[in-house]
N, C-alpha and C positions, 0 to 999 in steps of 0.2 A: 056587569060580568066582576068575579071576586078578584082582588088585586092579585092573592095569590091561593096557590093551593095547592099543598103537601098529601101525597096519597103513597100510607107504607113503604115512605120513603127512610133508609138508611144509609146511613157515609159515615168511613174510620177513614183519615189520614191518613197520608202512606207513613209504612211503620208503624201505623199505631193496629194494637190487637184489639182495642175497645174503642167500640164506633159513638163517633162524637155528636148523632144522633140515632136515634131506636126506634124504630118503626112511626115514625111522626107521621101523625096523618091531621092536617087542620086546615082548614080555608079561613081567609082573611080578608074581611069585603074590605069595601070602599070605605074611607074617612080616616080615622086616625085608629090603629092598632099601638099596642104598648106590650114588647116583649120583655119580659120580667123574668128572675132566678139567680141561685149563685154563682158566683166568678166560677169560671169554666166549669158551668153545666150545660154548655151549648147554644148559646145566645148568637154568639159568633160568627158562629157557625151555621145558624139558622137566617142569618140576615143574607151572608154570603152566596145562601141557595139563590135568595130571592135575583143576583143581578148576575148569576151563573160564574162568580169565583169560584165557588165550590159549583163542581168540582172539577172547570175544565184550568183554573190556573193551580189549585191546591196538587189536583191530581186526588190518587188513592180509590178507593172502594166506594160504588152506590149502586143500590139499588131501588125498586119502587119507579113514583113520579113525579116531577115536579113542575109546575106552572105559574107562570108570574107574568102579568103585564101580557097576558094572551098569547105569552110565548113555550116552549115545552123544552124547558132547562137544559134537561142534558143533549136534547138536537140542536141547540142555539148557540153559535158561537157568543161569547162576553161582546164583543167588539157592536155584536149587534141588539143586544141588549141591554148597553148601554146607553144608546137613544131613546130609549123609554125606562129604564128605571135606573135612578141616582144615588149615590152612594158615598154619604162621609164615614169614611173610619173614627176611630176610638182616637188616633196618633195622627193628628193631623200632620204630622213631619214627616208622615211616609205618603201622603197625598201630595207633596208640592211637587212643580215638575223645573219652575220657573224662577227668578231669583228677585221678580218685583210681582206686587199684586196684582197692578193693571195686566200684566203676561201672565201669571198665573190662573186669572178668572176668563180669563180671554182662550185661554189653551182648550178648552171645552167645545168653545165657540168654532173654532179654525178647525177642530177636528169633524165639527160638524157641516160644515162647509158653508157658514153664515157668511154672506158678502161683509167687508170689510168696513163701508160704512155704517152698518145697520148694527156694529159691533159696539162703540163706545155708549149707546144708549142702554142695549142690556146689560153691561159691565156696571154703570153707573145703577141702574133700579135694582140689580145682586144686591151690590154693599149698602145701599140703603136700605134693603129689607133687612137685613142684618147688625143693622146700626156701623157700617165701616167704611164710611164713605169717605171718612179723616184718612183713611189708611190706603188711597189708591194710586198715591205715587211712591210709599213706602216698599225698602226690599226687605223678604222675609225674615231674613236674618235680625234684622233689628226688631222684631215684633214680638210679643209676649205670646205664652201658650193660649192664651185664651184668643188674643186680636189673631193669632195661626186658625185658630179654633172657626172663628167667624169669615175667615176668607175661605178655609174650605168649603163650608157649608157655601156662599154667597158661589163659588166656581160650580158648584152645581146646582144651585136654583138657576144661572144663567142659562143653564142648558134646556130649560122650562121639560123637565120629563114628567110621565105619567104620572109615576109611582117617585117620591124619594124616601129611602132609608139612608136611617142616622144612627149610628152607632154611637152612644152615648156621646152626644151633643154637648150636654150642658158642665158636664163634667168639670171643665177649666173655666167657666163662664164666672163672672159676676151678676150677682143677682138683677142688675138693668139690661146685660148682655143676655142672661138665662130669659127672662121676658121676653126680647125680640127674637130671639131663637123659636118661643112657645108662638108668640103671635105672629110669626112665620108660617108657621104649621098650620094653624087655625084658618089663617088666608088660602093657604093650598087645599086645604078639604074644602072650603066653601068654595074654591075653583074648580070642585069635581074631580080632585087628584086625589092617592093611596098618599099616605103617611105612615110608614112604620118604623117605629122607635128602639130602640135598647138603652133603661135607664133604669139606675138604683135611687133616682128621686123622684118615688112615684108621684107624692101629695103633689109637686108641678103638675103633673099630667094629667091625671086620672080625671082633671074635671073634663078634659079635651077627648077624650077616650074610648070608644064603644069599648072595646076588648083589650082584657092581657092576656097574651099571650106566656104561661109560666115554662120554661125552657131550664129542667134540672134533670143533672146524671143522662144528658142525651133525651128523655122523653119530652114528650110536649103534651100539656093541658092548657082548656081554654076557659077563662073565666070571663065574670059581667066586673067591666072596672069600675059600676056604682059600688061594689063592697067587699073591692080588694084594700089590704089594708099593709099600712108600713109599720115594722116594727121600729121603734124607736131605741135612738142611743142611751143607754145609762153612763153615771160618770160622777164622778166624788170632787167638789174642787176643795185645793188644798187649805190649811190654816195660813195665815199671815204669813211674807216675809223679810217683817220688820228686823229681826232678830239675824237674818242670813246673809251672809256676805256676800257683795257683788260679784254675779260671774261673768260680766259683758256690760259694756257701754261705750255710746255714741257719742264725743263730744265736740259740737258745732262742725257736724261731718257731712259733706257734698261729695255725693257719688254720680255716674254714669257712666259713658262709653264715649271713647275716641273723642275726650274731651266737653264732652256734651253733658252738661246735668241733667242730671234725672229725679233726685231728693236735693235736697240744700238745708246746711243747718239745722239737722237733724242733731237734738241731746234725747237720747234713750241710753236705759240701761236695763239690767233683768239680774234675777237673786238666781243660787243654787235654791232645787225644790222649788221653781218656779215657771211659769207655763204663759210665755207671753204669744200672743195671737196676732200677726200682720193679716186685717183686711183690709177694702180697699178696692178702687175697679181694676179690669184687666188696664193693663198696662202703667200704672199708677205708680210702681217702684218698687213691690215687695220683695219681687226677687231679687232687685239690686241692692236692698239692702239684706237680706239672706247672703246674699254670695259677698258681701260689702263687712259683715260681721264673720264668716267665715273664715275670712283670708284670702278668696279669689279673687276677690276685686279690692283694689289700692285704689281709697279712696280720693276725689280731686285734692280735696281741703278737709285738715281736721282729725282727729287722733280717735282712732281705734284700740280699744284693751277688752284684752281676755286673760282670765285667770287661766294656769298649766291645766294641760292635762290633752285629752283626746278629743277631735269635734267630728262628729257623724253629720255627714252632709246629702241627703236626699234632693236631687234636682228634679224638675218637673218629669224629666225624663229620662226614668228610671230604667232604661236600657242601654242607658250609657256607662250603666256601671257594669251589667252583666256581664262577663265574658268566658268566666269556667263553664267547663263541661257539664256539673250536676249542680241544684238550688244547694244541695248540702255543702260542696265544694266551695262554692262563695263566703258560706258562713264558716267554714274553717278555714278560709284563707284568712279573716280577719280574724278571727282566734286567736291563730300562729301568731301575727304581726305585733296582736296587742299583749298577748303571752298569758290569755285567761285558760283558766281552767275548764271553763264549764264545755259541758259538751254541747254541740252543736243541736241537737233535736230539743234540744230545751226550750230555744226561740223559735225553732219548727213549728212543733208543737204548739208554744202561743200565738204563732198567728195562722193556725191550720194548713201548712206545708205537707206535715209529714206524709203524706199520701202522694205529693210530688217532689220531695225532697230528690229520688235518683232522675228527675226530668232534666232536658235542656232548657235552661231557662227561658230561651229566647221560643220555645215551641209552644209556651204558656198563653192564657190569656192575659189580657191588657192588668184585669183585677189582681191574679196569681203573678204577673211581673211584680207590679208594685211590692207588691207583700214579701218577694224575692229580692225584692232591693231592700226594702225595711229589714229583713231579717240582717242582710249581709252586714248595712251600717250599724243597725244599732246592737249586734253581738257583742261580746264586752268591754259593758257597762260605762258607755262614754262618758264627759263629765260636761259635753255641750253639745246639744241635740240642735239640727237646726232641718227641719222639713217644708219642702215647697210641695204644695199641693197633693198632701198625703193621700187621702180618700179615693183620691182619681180612680174611676174604674171599680170601686169596692162595693160588696152587698152590706145589709145590713148586722151580717155574720161579722164578715173581717173589720170594719170596722168597727162594732163594738169591741174585739181584739185586741185592735189596734190602740185605743183609748184605754185598755189593761193596761195593757205592756207601758204607753208613753206615763199611766200614772204609778206602774213601777218605777219607772225610771227615776222620775219627778221623785215620787219617795226616798229614794235612794241619793238625791241630792243631788239630780242632772239639773242642767237648766235648759229649759227648749222653746225652741221658737219656732212656729207655723206661722207659716204664707199661706192661708185657708180663704174659700171662699164659704167652706161648708158652718152652715149656722148654730149644725145642729152638732157640729166637734166643739167648736169654740163655747158653745152652753155646756159643753160636757167635763173639758180640760182646761177651758182660761184663766189665770190670775187675775191677767190685762189686756187688755184689747188696744190694737194701735192702729189707729186709722192712718191710711198710707193713700193719699188723691192729692192730685194739683201741685206736684213737689214737696210736699209737706209733709211730718208723721208725727200723727198726734197722739198720746195716749190719752 
């Protein structure tokens, strides 16, 4: 039996004149299927059909037919399909219900009616499968984005669904965490379960996949995974910064939360016109350092220095920045506050956002929201640029546009710090790489 089958399926979200999926006909076999395509092309919509969120939760207009895990999607309530189709969202923050890891993973089991005495073993096994056993007693509010992503996946695996659907599961994970997720997917396939993954990091997944389903502009095409190629990011490194002024520095800095150190005795600095990349495992302290440099987190000890000028800060969750009625108005607000004469359309065009400039930011895809937040913070020529996982949810074209934009800011004299697991981004831009791990930060 096919894992899923769409037959001439057309779907449009409420209030949208353009369908998110247009006359889509595709059959997803068992094993691993990779869903690829540009941001905003319809990948997440296709995945949400597989567990009935489209159309039952989102509403809208739908035509044609869809089957998933043996169910008629249009005729079957999502609560019924959830027993057979597990779903991990792009944004793990949206999936959390409880405030502790153990309760969060137990939530799905409670809904399935699993006896309480059987829950601990299934919770521990699911966390172990994604390398998150050490997080069992943690509060979700204390976890990094990558750690939350692992917990969201464990919550689904604990329910032992027939089909597992993953929307950008490695977007915030370090290499070790991504490898654990891919190993878990391989085991699911070996256990005769179906796995459908939307990803932009195609090279990591292609050896495991049978089929690549490309969704672009609502149109769906099927390709052989063995011949699919991922475009590479091209970038240009900057010349030596030896003769440039220091833009920021940390002197014997110890930083953390609620008096608990995350990184200690850090001595780092960066120059105008230099890109510094923070690399290292999830939970290692990259975001803590970034927030400390930004002035959003007071160090527990030590001294932070920054040259005068505007700071542009992109957090891991870009939705936290977006509150205006349109993407263009987000950029215009920044330009008004900075008294910059640059037209809003200049940065919107640079990031490929002109087509959605009039849209409400929270209605966009994850990759488009990421670019909208970048446009909002990077407009107006900031002097210090701090970006936390900036390529999260981005396709190759959007990543290339980001590389070009950061390169222009760097060449204009901005100091840039990137916290990222994206090796291609580091190779394209970084003048200095800082490994943040085990409470230390080493250039």
